[in-house]
Structures are given as C-alpha cells and as structure tokens.
C-alpha positions as CSV (number, residue, x, y, z in Angstrom):
1,M,11.7,15.5,45.7
2,L,11.1,15.6,41.9
3,Y,7.7,14.1,42.2
4,Q,6.7,16.7,44.9
5,L,8.0,19.5,42.8
6,H,5.9,18.2,39.9
7,E,2.8,18.3,42.2
8,Y,3.6,21.9,43.2
9,N,3.8,22.8,39.6
10,R,0.4,21.1,38.9
11,A,-1.1,23.0,41.8
12,F,0.3,26.3,40.4
13,M,-0.8,25.6,36.8
14,S,-4.3,24.4,37.7
15,P,-5.9,27.8,38.3
16,L,-4.1,29.3,35.3
17,S,-5.4,26.5,33.1
18,H,-9.0,27.0,34.4
19,L,-8.6,30.8,33.7
20,A,-7.4,30.1,30.2
21,L,-10.4,27.8,29.6
22,A,-12.8,30.6,30.8
23,G,-11.0,32.9,28.4
24,A,-11.5,30.5,25.5
25,R,-15.2,30.4,26.2
26,I,-15.6,34.1,26.6
27,W,-13.8,34.8,23.3
28,S,-15.8,32.1,21.4
29,D,-19.3,32.3,22.9
30,P,-21.6,33.8,20.3
31,N,-23.5,35.7,23.1
32,S,-20.3,37.4,24.2
33,L,-19.5,40.9,23.1
34,L,-15.8,40.0,22.9
35,A,-16.6,37.2,20.4
36,Q,-17.6,39.9,17.9
37,L,-14.2,41.5,17.8
38,P,-11.9,40.6,14.8
39,V,-9.2,39.2,17.1
40,A,-11.7,36.8,18.8
41,P,-10.8,33.6,16.9
42,R,-7.1,34.0,17.7
43,M,-7.7,34.9,21.3
44,A,-10.0,32.0,21.8
45,A,-7.5,29.6,20.1
46,T,-4.6,30.9,22.2
47,C,-6.6,30.5,25.4
48,E,-7.6,26.9,24.6
49,L,-4.1,26.0,23.6
50,L,-2.8,27.4,26.9
51,H,-5.5,25.5,28.8
52,R,-4.6,22.2,27.2
53,V,-0.9,22.6,27.7
54,G,-1.4,23.4,31.4
55,K,-4.3,21.1,32.4
56,G,-4.0,17.8,34.2
57,Y,-5.2,14.7,32.3
58,E,-7.1,12.1,34.2
59,K,-7.7,8.5,33.2
60,P,-10.2,8.5,30.2
61,Q,-13.2,6.2,30.0
62,F,-13.7,3.5,27.4
63,N,-17.1,5.0,26.5
64,L,-18.1,1.9,24.5
65,H,-21.9,1.9,24.9
66,T,-23.1,0.4,21.5
67,I,-21.4,-1.7,18.9
68,D,-22.3,-2.8,15.4
69,V,-22.9,-6.6,15.2
70,T,-24.5,-8.9,12.8
71,G,-28.1,-7.9,12.4
72,G,-27.8,-4.4,13.9
73,K,-26.5,-2.8,17.0
74,A,-25.9,-4.2,20.5
75,A,-25.6,-2.4,23.8
76,V,-22.3,-2.7,25.7
77,I,-21.9,-2.9,29.4
78,E,-18.5,-2.7,31.1
79,Q,-18.2,-5.4,33.9
80,V,-15.4,-6.1,36.4
81,H,-14.7,-9.9,36.5
82,M,-11.6,-10.0,38.7
83,E,-9.7,-7.5,40.8
84,R,-6.1,-7.6,41.8
85,P,-4.2,-4.8,43.6
86,L,-2.7,-3.5,40.4
87,C,-5.2,-4.6,37.8
88,R,-8.9,-5.2,37.0
89,L,-10.1,-7.8,34.5
90,L,-12.9,-6.1,32.5
91,R,-15.4,-7.6,30.2
92,F,-17.4,-5.7,27.6
93,K,-20.7,-7.6,27.8
94,R,-23.0,-7.1,24.7
95,F,-26.8,-7.2,24.8
96,S,-29.4,-7.2,22.1
97,D,-33.2,-7.6,21.6
98,D,-32.7,-9.5,18.4
99,P,-32.8,-13.3,19.1
100,A,-30.7,-14.0,16.0
101,A,-28.0,-11.6,17.1
102,I,-28.0,-13.1,20.6
103,E,-27.6,-16.6,19.2
104,A,-24.8,-15.4,16.9
105,M,-22.9,-13.6,19.7
106,K,-23.1,-16.7,22.0
107,K,-21.1,-18.7,19.4
108,Q,-18.4,-16.1,18.9
109,P,-14.8,-16.6,20.2
110,I,-13.6,-15.2,23.5
111,V,-10.7,-12.8,23.4
112,L,-8.5,-11.6,26.2
113,V,-6.7,-8.3,25.3
114,V,-3.7,-7.8,27.5
115,A,-3.0,-4.0,27.5
116,P,0.5,-2.7,28.1
117,L,1.6,-1.4,31.5
118,S,4.0,1.1,30.1
119,G,2.7,4.5,30.9
120,H,-0.6,4.8,29.2
121,H,-4.0,3.5,30.4
122,A,-5.7,0.5,28.8
123,T,-8.1,3.0,27.1
124,L,-5.3,3.5,24.6
125,L,-6.7,0.3,23.1
126,R,-10.2,1.6,22.8
127,D,-10.2,1.2,19.0
128,T,-8.8,-2.3,19.3
129,V,-11.6,-3.3,21.6
130,R,-14.3,-1.6,19.6
131,T,-13.3,-3.4,16.5
132,L,-12.9,-6.8,18.2
133,L,-16.4,-6.5,19.8
134,Q,-18.0,-6.8,16.4
135,D,-17.1,-10.5,16.2
136,H,-15.9,-11.5,19.7
137,K,-16.5,-11.6,23.4
138,V,-13.9,-9.3,24.7
139,Y,-12.0,-9.1,28.0
140,I,-9.2,-6.6,28.8
141,T,-6.6,-6.0,31.5
142,D,-7.2,-2.6,33.1
143,W,-4.0,-1.6,34.9
144,I,-4.3,0.6,37.9
145,D,-2.2,3.7,38.5
146,A,0.4,2.7,41.1
147,R,0.1,6.1,42.9
148,M,-3.5,5.0,43.8
149,V,-2.4,1.7,45.3
150,P,-1.5,1.8,49.1
151,T,1.9,0.4,50.0
152,G,0.1,-2.2,52.1
153,A,-0.9,-4.0,48.9
154,G,2.8,-5.0,48.5
155,D,5.3,-4.8,45.7
156,F,4.5,-5.7,42.1
157,T,7.2,-7.3,39.9
158,L,7.3,-8.5,36.3
159,D,6.9,-12.0,37.7
160,D,3.7,-10.9,39.5
161,Y,2.5,-9.6,36.1
162,V,3.0,-13.0,34.6
163,G,1.0,-14.5,37.5
164,Y,-1.8,-12.1,36.9
165,I,-2.0,-13.2,33.3
166,R,-2.1,-16.8,34.2
167,D,-4.9,-16.1,36.7
168,F,-6.9,-14.2,34.1
169,I,-6.5,-16.9,31.5
170,E,-7.6,-19.6,34.0
171,H,-10.5,-17.5,35.2
172,I,-11.9,-17.1,31.6
173,G,-11.0,-20.7,30.7
174,A,-7.9,-21.5,28.7
175,D,-9.6,-23.9,26.4
176,N,-11.9,-21.2,25.1
177,V,-9.8,-18.0,25.1
178,H,-7.7,-16.3,22.5
179,V,-5.0,-14.0,23.9
180,I,-3.9,-10.8,22.2
181,A,-0.9,-9.0,23.7
182,V,-0.2,-5.5,22.5
183,C,3.4,-4.2,22.8
184,Q,4.9,-4.6,26.3
185,P,2.8,-7.6,27.4
186,T,4.1,-9.8,24.6
187,V,6.9,-10.8,27.0
188,P,4.9,-11.6,30.1
189,V,2.1,-13.3,28.0
190,L,4.6,-15.5,26.3
191,A,6.1,-16.3,29.7
192,A,2.7,-17.1,31.2
193,V,1.7,-19.5,28.4
194,S,5.2,-21.1,28.5
195,L,4.8,-21.8,32.3
196,M,1.3,-23.1,31.7
197,A,2.7,-25.5,29.0
198,S,5.5,-26.6,31.3
199,A,3.0,-27.4,34.0
200,G,0.9,-29.4,31.7
201,Q,-2.1,-27.0,31.9
202,P,-4.5,-26.3,29.1
203,L,-3.3,-23.5,26.9
204,P,-5.2,-20.7,25.1
205,R,-6.5,-21.7,21.7
206,S,-4.4,-19.0,20.1
207,V,-1.8,-16.3,21.1
208,T,-1.4,-13.1,19.1
209,L,1.7,-10.9,19.8
210,M,1.6,-7.4,18.4
211,G,4.6,-5.1,18.2
212,G,6.4,-6.1,21.4
213,P,10.0,-6.5,22.7
214,V,10.3,-10.3,22.7
215,D,14.0,-10.0,21.7
216,T,15.3,-6.4,21.7
217,R,18.6,-7.5,20.2
218,E,16.8,-7.4,16.9
219,S,16.7,-4.0,15.2
220,P,17.3,-2.0,18.4
221,T,15.4,1.3,18.6
222,K,16.0,4.5,20.6
223,V,13.9,3.0,23.4
224,N,16.2,0.0,23.5
225,D,19.4,2.1,23.3
226,L,18.4,4.1,26.3
227,A,17.8,1.0,28.3
228,V,21.2,-0.6,27.5
229,N,23.4,2.5,27.5
230,K,23.0,3.1,31.2
231,P,23.4,0.7,34.1
232,L,20.5,-0.4,36.2
233,S,21.7,1.7,39.0
234,W,21.3,4.8,36.9
235,F,17.6,4.1,36.6
236,Q,17.3,3.4,40.3
237,N,18.9,6.6,41.2
238,N,17.5,8.9,38.6
239,V,13.9,7.9,37.6
240,I,12.5,6.2,40.7
241,H,10.6,8.4,43.1
242,E,8.2,8.2,46.0
243,V,4.5,9.0,45.6
244,P,3.7,12.2,47.5
245,K,1.3,12.3,50.4
246,N,-1.7,13.6,48.5
247,Y,-2.2,10.1,46.9
248,P,-3.4,6.8,48.4
249,G,-0.1,5.2,47.4
250,H,2.1,7.8,49.2
251,G,5.5,6.3,50.0
252,R,5.3,3.8,47.2
253,K,8.3,3.9,44.9
254,V,7.3,4.3,41.3
255,Y,8.5,5.3,37.9
256,P,6.3,8.4,37.5
257,G,4.0,8.7,34.5
258,F,5.0,12.3,33.9
259,L,8.6,11.1,33.3
260,Q,7.3,8.5,30.8
261,H,5.2,11.2,29.1
262,T,8.3,13.4,28.8
263,G,10.1,10.5,27.2
264,F,7.2,10.0,24.7
265,I,7.3,13.6,23.7
266,A,11.1,13.7,23.5
267,M,11.0,10.9,20.9
268,N,9.2,13.1,18.4
269,P,9.2,16.7,19.7
270,G,8.8,18.3,16.3
271,R,5.8,16.2,15.4
272,H,4.0,17.2,18.7
273,A,4.9,20.8,18.3
274,S,3.5,20.8,14.7
275,S,0.3,19.0,15.9
276,H,-0.3,21.7,18.5
277,W,0.4,24.5,16.0
278,D,-2.1,22.9,13.5
279,F,-4.6,22.6,16.3
280,Y,-4.3,26.4,16.9
281,H,-4.9,27.1,13.2
282,D,-7.8,24.7,13.1
283,L,-9.5,26.6,15.9
284,V,-8.8,30.0,14.2
285,R,-10.3,28.7,10.9
286,G,-13.2,27.1,12.7
287,D,-12.3,23.6,11.5
288,L,-14.0,22.0,14.5
289,G,-13.7,18.4,13.2
290,D,-9.9,18.4,13.1
291,A,-9.7,20.3,16.3
292,E,-11.9,17.7,18.1
293,A,-9.8,14.9,16.7
294,H,-6.7,16.6,18.2
295,R,-8.5,16.9,21.6
296,R,-9.5,13.2,21.6
297,F,-6.0,12.0,20.7
298,Y,-4.2,14.1,23.3
299,D,-6.7,13.5,26.0
300,E,-5.6,9.9,25.7
301,Y,-1.9,10.4,24.9
302,N,-1.4,12.9,27.8
303,A,-3.2,10.7,30.4
304,V,-0.4,8.6,32.0
305,L,0.0,6.4,35.0
306,D,2.8,5.6,37.4
307,M,4.4,2.1,37.3
308,P,5.7,0.3,40.4
309,A,9.4,0.7,40.7
310,E,10.3,-3.0,41.0
311,Y,8.2,-3.8,37.9
312,Y,9.8,-1.1,35.9
313,L,13.3,-2.0,36.9
314,D,12.5,-5.7,36.2
315,C,11.5,-4.7,32.6
316,I,14.7,-2.8,32.1
317,R,16.9,-5.6,33.4
318,I,15.1,-8.8,32.2
319,V,13.8,-7.5,28.8
320,F,16.2,-4.9,27.6
321,Q,19.5,-5.4,29.3
322,E,19.9,-9.2,30.0
323,H,17.4,-10.5,27.3
324,L,16.6,-13.4,29.6
325,L,13.5,-14.7,27.7
326,P,15.2,-15.2,24.3
327,R,18.4,-16.5,26.0
328,G,16.3,-19.1,27.8
329,E,17.5,-17.9,31.2
330,W,14.4,-16.4,32.8
331,H,13.2,-18.3,35.9
332,I,10.0,-17.6,37.8
333,D,9.5,-19.3,41.2
334,G,12.2,-21.7,40.3
335,Q,10.7,-22.7,36.9
336,R,12.4,-21.8,33.7
337,V,10.4,-19.9,31.2
338,A,10.5,-22.3,28.2
339,P,8.6,-21.2,25.1
340,E,9.7,-24.4,23.4
341,A,7.3,-26.2,25.7
342,I,4.3,-24.6,24.1
343,T,2.4,-27.0,21.8
344,G,-1.2,-27.5,20.7
345,T,-2.0,-23.8,20.3
346,R,-1.5,-21.3,17.4
347,L,0.7,-18.2,17.2
348,L,0.4,-15.0,15.2
349,T,3.0,-12.3,15.4
350,I,2.4,-8.8,14.0
351,E,4.9,-6.0,13.3
352,G,4.7,-2.6,11.8
353,E,7.2,-1.8,9.1
354,L,7.9,1.7,10.5
355,D,7.6,0.8,14.2
356,D,10.1,3.0,16.1
357,I,9.4,1.5,19.5
358,S,9.7,-2.3,18.8
359,G,11.9,-2.8,15.8
360,L,11.4,-5.3,13.1
361,G,12.2,-8.8,14.2
362,Q,11.7,-8.2,17.9
363,T,8.2,-9.7,17.9
364,R,8.8,-12.2,15.2
365,A,11.5,-13.7,17.4
366,A,8.7,-15.5,19.2
367,Q,8.3,-17.7,16.1
368,S,11.7,-19.4,16.6
369,L,11.4,-19.4,20.4
370,C,8.1,-21.4,20.1
371,S,9.9,-24.3,18.4
372,G,7.5,-26.9,19.7
373,L,4.6,-25.5,17.6
374,D,3.8,-27.0,14.3
375,P,5.1,-24.6,11.6
376,A,1.6,-24.7,10.1
377,H,0.2,-23.2,13.3
378,K,2.5,-20.2,13.2
379,Q,1.8,-17.1,11.2
380,H,3.5,-13.7,10.9
381,L,2.1,-10.4,9.5
382,L,4.2,-7.5,8.5
383,V,2.1,-4.3,8.1
384,R,3.5,-2.1,5.4
385,E,3.8,1.6,6.2
386,A,2.5,1.1,9.7
387,G,4.1,2.6,12.8
388,H,3.8,1.3,16.3
389,Y,0.2,2.5,17.0
390,G,-1.0,1.8,13.5
391,I,-1.0,-2.0,14.0
392,F,-3.7,-1.8,16.7
393,S,-5.4,1.5,16.2
394,G,-6.7,3.5,13.3
395,R,-7.5,2.8,9.6
396,R,-4.7,0.3,9.1
397,W,-5.7,-1.7,12.1
398,R,-9.3,-1.8,11.1
399,E,-8.8,-2.4,7.3
400,L,-5.6,-4.4,7.1
401,V,-4.7,-6.0,10.5
402,Y,-8.1,-6.8,12.0
403,P,-9.4,-9.0,9.1
404,K,-6.2,-11.1,9.4
405,V,-6.6,-11.4,13.2
406,R,-10.3,-12.3,12.8
407,Q,-9.5,-15.0,10.3
408,F,-6.7,-16.3,12.4
409,I,-8.9,-16.5,15.5
410,T,-11.7,-18.1,13.6
411,E,-9.5,-20.8,12.2
412,A,-8.0,-21.5,15.6
413,S,-11.5,-21.7,17.1
414,Q,-12.6,-24.3,14.5
415,A,-9.4,-26.4,14.7
416,P,-10.0,-29.7,16.5
417,T,-8.0,-29.9,19.7
418,T,-7.9,-32.2,22.7
419,G,-6.7,-31.6,26.2
420,A,-3.9,-34.1,25.7
421,S,-2.7,-32.7,22.5
422,R,-2.4,-29.2,24.0
423,R,-0.1,-30.2,26.8
424,L,3.5,-31.1,27.2
425,H,5.5,-32.6,29.9
426,A,7.4,-30.2,32.2
427,V,10.5,-28.6,30.7
428,T,13.2,-27.5,33.2
C-alpha cells in the first residue's frame, strides 16, 4: 500500500513539477517580458527549486565519451559483456587513432569495479571509472532496478550476488583482473574470492576493498545501529513492499528506493537543506557554475533503485546482525566462506577517516581475515579528512587515493605468479 501511495503522489506532483519548470524558464528567458521585472531572479529560482523538489529522478547515464590517456585523448564506447536478470557487466572500451596509444592501452591492467547494490545506481561511481580509465581497461557491475525485473526471473539473494561476482571474474579471466569493491560489495567480493580459493580456482591478481562493512562490530555507525536495534521481523513488516502494477516487476517484493533515499536524507537533513538553500541563492545571484554542480550532484543522489527483498534482508541478517563473515560462519551452497583460504593474490583496504557509513576498522578487518596472505602482500590506506564518498569520488579520490590504487595495481600486475601458487586446497 505504501508503494502505491508513493506512486499516486508521484503522479500528482508530476504536472506541478513541469509547471514549475515552465515558470522557471518564463522568469529567466531573456526574451520574456517577465524576466525584465526586478523580482524575476527570485521567481525563477523559486520555480526551479520547486521543480527539482517535486520531479522524478530516473537512472543517469555514465556519459563517458572521451578520456585522457597517454599521448592524447581516446574515445570511449560502453559495451555490455554479460547480462543477468539483476545485473549487466559493462566494459568501457577505449579507442584511439594513435598507434602508440593503442599499444600502451593494450598493455594496461584490467579492472573490475564492483558497484554497490545499496540504493544508488552504478553511475554513482562515474568519477571512479573516469579516473581509472586513464590507465586501465575497466569493467563495472551495472545493477538493475528490481522494479523493472519481472517476478518470473526469480528471487535474488546475497548468495546469488556472490555467484554473479564469481561469474564476472571468470568471464573476464581471473588471472588478469584486479577487483575493486566500493562499499557494500566488499562483503560479497571477499566471499566470492574466498570460495574461489577454497575450490582451487585461479584468483584475481589483486583485490581492493574500499569503505565497506566487512565487520560492522568495529566502530558501529548510525547505519549499523539501525540494523541491530530492530529484529529482522521489523524490517520484513515495515520496509518491504510489493512493486505496483505500472512496472514490469509488479508483484515483486522489494525494499523501495524511495525509502532508502529518505534514510539517506535523514542522516544529514541539515546539510541537504543548506545545500538547497545555497542553490536557491546561487540562482538568484546568477552563479551558474555552482548551481550546475548542485544539479549534477542531486541528479545522481536522488536517482535510486529498488532492491530485491530477499537480498536486502540477507544483508541485514548476514552482514549487520549476525556478522557471519568475520565469525567464519557464513555458508553458501554448503561451502563455508573462508577468507583464510585466499593466497597468492594481493589485498588493499581503504578507509576514510570521517566515514559515517562504514566506520574505521570495518574494512580493515579483511586484513586479519585473510590470514593466508603474505603480510607483504597486504596494504591498508587511511584517507585523512575523507568521508565515505571522498575515498572514491572527488578531489581526494583523484589526488590522494587513486595514485595509491594505481601503484598497487601496477605492482600486483608485475609480480610473478603461477597458477599453483595462487591456489589452495579446499577449506571447509
């Protein structure tokens, strides 16, 4: 019922939002008589603010068409390499007319970026991908909004997520790929690599875990507190809803994106209110640069997706309530997830000093869990004065974090390895 009410509200607000957008254009168009009035800047700003508050936000595009590479610029084409009901494996293929640039790009490492399935679209990592493309061949997991997936596609659990990651790694080629997990997927990526190690399969050349809930018993945040202060039944009864009939996935039980978005806003309501107030004044003053930056950020931030109910509840139970991974009690298809089985690869964990989503120590916990790795092959990076998003997007990511990640991947690529040395007998 709540989801249906939300759709009724969207239908009601849509014409009002379009009307506000028309008003913003009328009050700001130099050819309009109204734009000549003294109150025009404030009226235009008010109308645009109302439009953006009331509009619906669809999935953004990556819009990565060119990238700076050694020797100049390269064109970028987005390709779909694999498709699963809930995810597409995308590759950003680079092209150049410069033979030297082509030869250099052929020798660059392959990176699989595992984007979070936690409410936002994979495009939230646009800056991450854009930066990596300068020196790497890049793939990314592009998760699909559950409301767009028919119920006939079946359920999707956290165990299924782990299976997807294994499939993608094997498709690309484990011996040649470096995996980067950002936030939520640190857990399923570590699980996938652990299961591959236990099965004696080739492992990725390196694994980078960034700001994720590997062990949420360390420095619990407000996000962790919410998950542990209520029983699993509360989440089942209060935040799980059926997709309405106007979507392909009607009848599928989901954790709706609009509820997740409300939670995002509730974490820092004052900051968001201040940002919108500043946006209003930027428009009044004619500061179009800052206004456009606000639009870009919230076009991404406000675009959310629904998560399958069974997957969401698995995350609450396995990751936040029962801590099955760090306790060594997580089993998938009868096989225990054993990070200690991992050997012959390299591990980098990254945390932000001011991260209010994954607290300090939660990601670093992977270092002790992967006890089978040579200590010389494990690194940790603490990013001073960086929040959650700062470790993978923005100036700190580009200037402080990325150089370390690039060096780590380069060293892992050049390290001599053999198939035998990167496998371990099954651990049960």
